[in-house]
C-alpha positions as CSV (number, residue, x, y, z in Angstrom):
1,M,0.0,0.0,0.0
2,F,1.3,3.4,-1.0
3,P,1.4,6.1,1.8
4,S,-1.2,8.8,1.6
5,R,-0.4,12.2,0.0
6,H,-0.7,13.8,3.4
7,L,2.0,11.5,4.8
8,L,4.3,12.1,1.8
9,L,3.8,15.9,2.2
10,A,4.6,15.7,5.9
11,F,7.7,13.7,5.1
12,V,8.9,16.1,2.5
13,L,8.3,19.1,4.8
14,A,10.2,17.3,7.6
15,L,13.2,16.7,5.3
16,Q,13.1,20.3,4.2
17,A,13.0,21.6,7.7
18,Q,15.9,19.3,8.7
19,A,18.0,20.4,5.7
20,A,17.3,24.2,6.0
21,P,20.4,26.1,7.0
22,P,19.9,28.2,10.1
23,N,20.1,31.9,10.6
24,V,23.0,32.6,13.0
25,I,23.4,35.2,15.7
26,L,26.8,35.3,17.3
27,I,26.9,37.4,20.5
28,N,30.4,38.2,21.7
29,C,30.8,40.0,25.0
30,D,34.0,41.9,26.0
31,D,35.9,40.7,29.1
32,L,33.1,38.6,30.5
33,G,34.4,36.0,32.9
34,Y,33.7,32.3,33.1
35,G,32.2,32.7,36.5
36,D,30.1,35.8,35.8
37,L,26.8,34.1,34.9
38,A,24.4,32.3,37.3
39,C,24.4,29.2,35.0
40,Y,28.2,29.1,35.5
41,G,28.0,29.4,39.2
42,A,27.6,33.2,40.0
43,K,25.6,33.7,43.2
44,D,25.5,37.5,43.1
45,I,24.5,38.2,39.5
46,R,21.0,37.3,38.2
47,T,21.0,36.0,34.6
48,P,17.5,34.4,34.1
49,Q,17.5,34.9,30.4
50,L,20.9,33.2,29.9
51,D,20.0,30.5,32.4
52,R,16.9,29.8,30.3
53,M,19.0,29.8,27.2
54,A,21.2,27.2,28.8
55,A,18.2,25.1,29.9
56,E,16.8,25.2,26.4
57,G,20.2,24.6,24.7
58,T,23.7,23.5,25.5
59,R,26.2,25.0,28.0
60,F,29.8,24.4,27.1
61,T,32.3,24.1,30.0
62,D,35.5,23.8,28.0
63,F,35.2,26.5,25.3
64,S,38.4,28.5,24.8
65,V,39.7,31.5,22.8
66,T,43.2,31.7,21.4
67,S,44.3,34.8,23.2
68,A,43.3,36.6,26.4
69,L,43.2,39.9,24.6
70,C,40.6,41.6,22.3
71,T,42.2,42.0,18.9
72,P,44.0,38.6,18.5
73,S,41.0,36.8,20.0
74,R,38.6,38.4,17.6
75,A,40.9,37.8,14.7
76,S,40.6,34.0,15.4
77,L,36.8,34.2,15.9
78,M,36.4,36.0,12.6
79,T,38.7,33.8,10.5
80,G,39.0,30.4,12.1
81,K,42.8,30.9,12.2
82,Y,45.4,31.5,14.9
83,P,45.9,35.2,15.2
84,G,49.6,34.9,14.2
85,R,48.5,33.5,10.9
86,V,46.7,36.8,10.1
87,G,49.4,39.1,11.5
88,L,47.6,39.9,14.7
89,A,49.4,37.6,17.2
90,V,49.9,40.1,20.0
91,G,48.7,43.6,21.0
92,V,45.6,45.6,20.8
93,L,44.9,47.8,17.8
94,R,44.7,51.5,18.8
95,P,42.9,54.2,16.7
96,D,46.1,55.2,14.9
97,A,46.9,51.7,13.8
98,Q,47.5,51.3,10.1
99,N,47.4,47.5,10.3
100,G,44.5,45.1,11.0
101,L,42.7,42.2,9.5
102,A,43.8,42.2,5.8
103,G,41.1,42.4,3.2
104,G,42.5,39.2,1.6
105,E,41.4,37.1,4.7
106,T,38.1,35.3,4.5
107,T,35.8,36.3,7.3
108,L,32.7,34.7,8.8
109,A,30.6,37.3,7.1
110,E,32.1,36.5,3.7
111,V,31.4,32.8,4.1
112,F,27.7,33.6,5.0
113,K,27.4,36.1,2.2
114,A,28.7,33.6,-0.4
115,A,25.8,31.3,0.8
116,G,23.2,34.0,0.1
117,Y,22.9,35.4,3.7
118,S,22.3,39.0,4.7
119,T,25.1,40.0,7.1
120,G,25.1,42.5,9.8
121,C,27.8,43.7,12.3
122,I,26.7,45.6,15.5
123,G,29.1,46.8,18.2
124,K,32.8,46.7,18.8
125,W,35.0,45.6,15.9
126,H,38.7,46.2,16.9
127,L,40.1,44.5,13.8
128,G,41.2,47.5,11.8
129,F,40.1,51.0,11.2
130,V,41.5,52.1,7.8
131,K,39.8,51.6,4.5
132,G,39.7,47.9,3.5
133,M,39.7,46.7,7.1
134,R,36.3,47.9,8.5
135,P,33.3,45.6,8.8
136,M,31.7,46.6,5.5
137,D,35.0,45.9,3.8
138,Q,35.0,42.5,5.3
139,G,31.7,41.0,4.1
140,F,29.1,42.7,6.3
141,D,26.2,44.4,4.5
142,S,25.7,46.8,7.4
143,Y,27.5,48.1,10.4
144,Y,26.4,50.0,13.5
145,G,28.7,50.6,16.5
146,V,32.0,51.7,17.8
147,L,35.1,50.4,16.1
148,H,37.2,50.8,19.2
149,N,37.4,50.4,23.0
150,L,35.8,53.1,25.1
151,D,38.8,53.4,27.5
152,K,40.8,56.5,27.9
153,F,43.7,55.2,25.7
154,E,41.4,55.3,22.7
155,T,38.7,58.0,23.5
156,I,41.5,60.6,24.0
157,V,42.3,60.4,20.2
158,F,38.8,61.7,19.5
159,E,38.4,64.5,22.1
160,K,39.0,67.4,19.7
161,E,36.3,66.0,17.4
162,G,33.6,65.8,20.1
163,G,34.4,62.3,21.4
164,M,34.4,58.7,20.3
165,P,32.0,58.3,17.3
166,V,29.2,55.8,17.0
167,L,29.1,54.9,13.3
168,R,26.4,53.7,11.0
169,G,28.3,52.3,8.1
170,D,31.2,54.7,7.7
171,A,29.2,57.8,8.7
172,V,29.2,59.3,12.2
173,E,25.7,58.9,13.8
174,K,26.5,60.5,17.2
175,R,29.2,61.6,19.5
176,P,30.4,60.8,22.0
177,A,29.8,57.1,22.6
178,V,28.5,56.9,26.2
179,P,29.3,53.6,28.0
180,A,25.9,53.5,29.8
181,E,24.0,53.7,26.5
182,M,25.9,51.1,24.5
183,T,24.1,47.9,25.5
184,G,20.7,49.5,24.9
185,L,21.8,51.0,21.6
186,Y,23.2,47.7,20.3
187,T,20.2,45.7,21.5
188,A,17.8,48.0,19.7
189,E,19.8,47.7,16.5
190,A,19.9,43.9,16.8
191,L,16.1,43.8,17.1
192,K,15.7,46.1,14.1
193,F,18.1,43.9,12.1
194,I,16.2,40.8,12.8
195,E,12.9,42.5,12.0
196,Q,14.2,43.8,8.7
197,H,15.7,40.4,7.6
198,H,13.3,37.9,9.1
199,T,12.1,36.7,5.6
200,Q,15.6,35.8,4.4
201,P,18.6,33.9,5.9
202,F,20.8,36.2,8.0
203,F,24.0,36.3,10.0
204,L,24.3,38.8,12.8
205,Y,27.5,39.4,14.7
206,L,26.8,41.4,17.9
207,G,30.0,42.5,19.6
208,H,29.1,44.0,23.0
209,S,31.2,46.7,24.5
210,M,30.5,45.5,28.0
211,P,31.8,44.6,30.5
212,H,35.1,46.0,29.3
213,L,36.3,49.1,31.2
214,P,34.9,51.6,31.5
215,F,31.8,49.5,32.1
216,D,28.4,51.2,32.9
217,A,24.7,50.3,32.8
218,S,21.6,52.1,31.9
219,P,19.4,53.6,34.7
220,K,17.0,50.7,34.5
221,F,19.7,48.3,35.7
222,K,21.8,50.4,38.0
223,G,21.9,49.4,41.6
224,K,20.1,46.2,41.0
225,S,22.7,43.5,41.3
226,Q,24.6,42.2,44.4
227,R,28.0,42.7,42.6
228,G,27.7,46.5,42.2
229,L,27.9,48.2,38.9
230,Y,29.7,45.3,37.2
231,G,26.9,43.0,38.1
232,D,24.4,45.6,36.8
233,V,26.2,45.6,33.5
234,V,26.1,41.8,33.2
235,E,22.4,41.7,34.1
236,E,21.7,44.2,31.3
237,L,23.6,41.9,28.9
238,D,21.3,39.1,30.1
239,D,18.2,41.2,29.4
240,S,19.6,42.1,26.0
241,T,20.0,38.4,25.1
242,G,16.5,37.7,26.3
243,Q,15.0,40.5,24.1
244,I,16.8,39.0,21.1
245,I,15.5,35.5,21.7
246,E,12.0,36.8,22.4
247,K,12.1,38.6,19.1
248,L,13.0,35.3,17.4
249,R,10.0,33.6,19.1
250,T,7.6,36.4,18.1
251,L,8.7,36.2,14.4
252,N,8.6,32.3,14.4
253,L,12.3,32.2,13.9
254,A,13.4,30.3,17.0
255,E,13.5,26.9,15.3
256,K,15.3,28.4,12.4
257,T,18.1,30.3,14.3
258,L,21.3,29.3,16.0
259,V,22.2,31.7,18.8
260,I,25.6,31.6,20.4
261,F,26.6,33.7,23.5
262,T,30.2,33.9,24.5
263,S,33.1,36.3,25.4
264,D,36.3,37.3,23.7
265,N,38.5,36.5,26.8
266,G,38.4,36.3,30.6
267,P,37.7,39.2,33.0
268,E,40.0,42.2,33.4
269,R,41.9,41.8,36.7
270,I,41.1,45.2,38.0
271,T,37.3,44.7,37.8
272,P,34.9,42.6,39.9
273,G,34.7,40.1,37.1
274,T,35.6,36.5,38.0
275,A,36.7,33.4,36.1
276,A,36.1,31.1,39.2
277,P,36.8,28.3,39.6
278,L,39.6,29.0,37.1
279,S,42.8,30.9,37.8
280,G,43.9,34.0,36.1
281,G,42.0,36.3,33.7
282,K,42.6,38.6,30.9
283,H,46.3,39.2,30.0
284,T,47.3,35.7,31.1
285,V,47.5,32.2,29.5
286,F,45.8,30.6,32.5
287,E,42.4,29.0,31.9
288,G,40.7,32.0,33.4
289,G,42.0,34.1,30.5
290,L,41.3,31.6,27.8
291,R,38.3,29.6,28.9
292,V,35.0,31.5,28.5
293,P,31.3,31.0,28.9
294,C,29.6,29.7,25.8
295,L,25.9,28.9,25.3
296,M,24.4,27.5,22.1
297,W,20.7,27.6,21.4
298,W,18.7,26.3,18.5
299,P,15.4,24.7,19.5
300,G,14.8,21.3,18.1
301,K,18.4,21.0,16.8
302,V,20.8,21.8,19.6
303,P,20.1,19.4,22.6
304,A,18.3,21.1,25.5
305,N,19.5,21.1,29.1
306,R,22.9,19.6,28.0
307,V,26.2,20.4,29.7
308,C,29.0,19.6,27.2
309,S,32.5,19.2,28.6
310,E,34.1,18.5,25.2
311,F,37.1,20.7,24.2
312,V,36.0,23.4,21.7
313,S,37.5,26.7,20.6
314,T,36.4,29.8,18.7
315,L,38.6,28.6,16.0
316,D,36.0,25.9,15.3
317,L,33.1,28.3,14.6
318,M,34.2,29.0,11.0
319,P,34.2,25.4,9.8
320,T,31.2,24.5,11.9
321,F,29.1,27.4,10.4
322,A,30.3,26.5,6.9
323,H,29.1,23.0,7.3
324,L,25.7,24.0,8.7
325,I,25.0,26.4,5.9
326,G,26.3,24.0,3.2
327,T,29.2,26.0,1.9
328,P,32.9,25.1,1.6
329,P,35.1,26.5,4.4
330,P,38.2,28.6,3.5
331,A,41.5,26.8,3.2
332,Q,44.2,26.6,5.9
333,L,42.0,26.8,8.9
334,D,43.0,26.0,12.4
335,G,39.5,25.0,13.5
336,F,37.4,21.8,13.2
337,D,33.9,21.2,12.1
338,Q,32.0,20.7,15.4
339,S,28.5,20.4,13.9
340,S,28.0,16.7,14.9
341,L,28.9,17.6,18.5
342,L,26.7,20.8,18.4
343,L,23.7,18.9,17.1
344,G,24.2,16.1,19.7
345,Q,24.6,13.3,17.2
346,A,25.1,9.9,18.9
347,G,28.7,9.3,19.9
348,A,29.9,12.7,18.7
349,T,33.1,14.0,20.3
350,S,35.3,17.0,19.6
351,P,38.1,16.5,17.1
352,R,40.0,19.2,18.9
353,T,42.9,18.0,21.1
354,T,45.3,21.0,21.1
355,L,45.3,24.8,21.6
356,Y,48.2,27.2,21.5
357,S,48.1,30.7,23.1
358,L,50.5,33.6,23.0
359,Y,50.3,36.9,24.9
360,G,52.6,39.9,25.1
361,L,56.2,40.7,24.1
362,K,59.6,40.4,25.6
363,D,59.4,40.5,29.4
364,R,55.6,40.3,29.3
365,R,55.6,37.3,26.9
366,Q,53.4,34.3,28.0
367,E,52.8,31.1,26.1
368,S,50.8,28.0,26.7
369,M,50.3,24.8,24.9
370,R,47.4,22.5,25.7
371,S,47.0,18.8,24.6
372,G,43.9,17.2,26.0
373,H,44.0,17.6,29.7
374,W,47.7,18.5,29.8
375,K,48.5,22.3,29.8
376,L,52.1,23.6,29.6
377,H,53.0,27.2,30.5
378,L,56.2,27.8,28.5
379,G,59.1,30.0,29.6
380,P,62.5,29.7,31.2
381,T,61.0,27.4,33.7
382,P,58.1,25.5,32.1
383,K,55.2,24.5,34.3
384,L,52.9,21.6,33.5
385,F,49.4,21.2,34.8
386,D,46.9,18.4,34.6
387,L,43.5,20.1,34.0
388,Q,41.7,16.9,34.7
389,T,42.6,17.0,38.4
390,D,43.9,20.6,38.7
391,L,41.6,22.9,36.9
392,S,42.9,25.9,38.8
393,E,46.5,25.2,37.5
394,A,47.9,25.3,41.0
395,S,50.2,22.2,41.1
396,D,53.1,22.1,38.7
397,V,53.8,18.4,37.7
398,S,56.5,19.1,35.1
399,T,59.2,17.1,37.0
400,L,56.9,14.1,37.1
401,H,56.2,14.1,33.3
402,P,59.3,15.4,31.4
403,D,58.2,13.5,28.3
404,I,54.9,15.5,28.2
405,V,56.8,18.7,28.7
406,Q,59.1,17.9,25.8
407,Q,56.2,16.9,23.6
408,L,54.2,20.1,24.3
409,T,57.2,22.3,23.9
410,Q,57.8,20.9,20.5
411,S,54.1,21.2,19.6
412,A,54.2,24.9,20.6
413,Q,57.3,25.5,18.6
414,D,55.6,23.9,15.5
415,I,52.5,26.0,15.8
416,R,54.4,29.1,16.6
417,N,56.6,28.7,13.5
418,S,53.8,27.7,11.2
419,T,51.5,30.6,12.2
420,I,54.4,33.2,12.3
421,A,53.2,34.0,15.8
422,A,56.6,34.8,17.2
423,P,58.2,38.2,16.4
């Protein structure tokens, strides 16, 4: 007996729904620590929207960036390559920088654009400020935000012009950029972008300015958290994410959209941010500088209420997105396709086993090399840690495992040389 036309139609629609590539919203906070969200253990900051996102999706506990600093971390996020491979291994780009992410590099936006997506960038860029290096030169159809940090080292450059500019495309929309306003402005733009593009596939990169110094919150959130102004800022980021997800629900886009929430590196040491139970933070190669919160949400596709302890990196986003939208990834990537793991396929594990990190120059230089649960801090006196039993990197076991030290030292040298990460 042949199946009914209704069953055949239902089967075809199910196949189409399964095969349809998702919209993607990538939310990248600035200096948000591993321990700053309630779903990662924070007791004094309320994050109900992100907690719900974790409950309805997957919370990753071993998700790392390549560098505990804005520019190199974002270079890896945007290209799927170690920052040294794109000439941005160390240091932060200041407003007078003539270098940045070269136009010849293939970005996430360009991969999505080649697959027919509308692409939008909102927020902080920090990957180049001269012609050819700005967001709309790098595959984004639209841009709204502040290209720089809002700290005094960068705002001082714009004082004579009326302050740091907020741009729409390449045009100045307002001056000065006010820290307390930024999360609200970016959220409103994100909601507008989703509304304008809800009938077509889209990729939205939202690079929040918070909670990077000088952090500040809007009046609605000030004085509300138990961790002072810093906590207020994080609670506003939580609300922002909730508004974005609610907009997707309202437009019937929830089951068609992958949302990722993460951070560019660990917390700044002179803020109340925390990476607990990890050690270190921004400007270090300890796990607290490199391991960041990461939530992934795609109802019906990404498993709900799952905690994933597999080793994943921002390097892996480029090849994973390329697979999900059915387009070839760029060549010479340092990332791996994690789509099987993301979608919870039976038996899926992460293909990632190693991660190299470099920070600073000369006396401030720090390097680490990870292989599985082993983590080596390189230097005149190398230190080896077993993350499986010592997540806080407190007990040096290098003398007990000289073979591991030698192996990881060689691995670091190989990656350093191949990515031209060393000056």
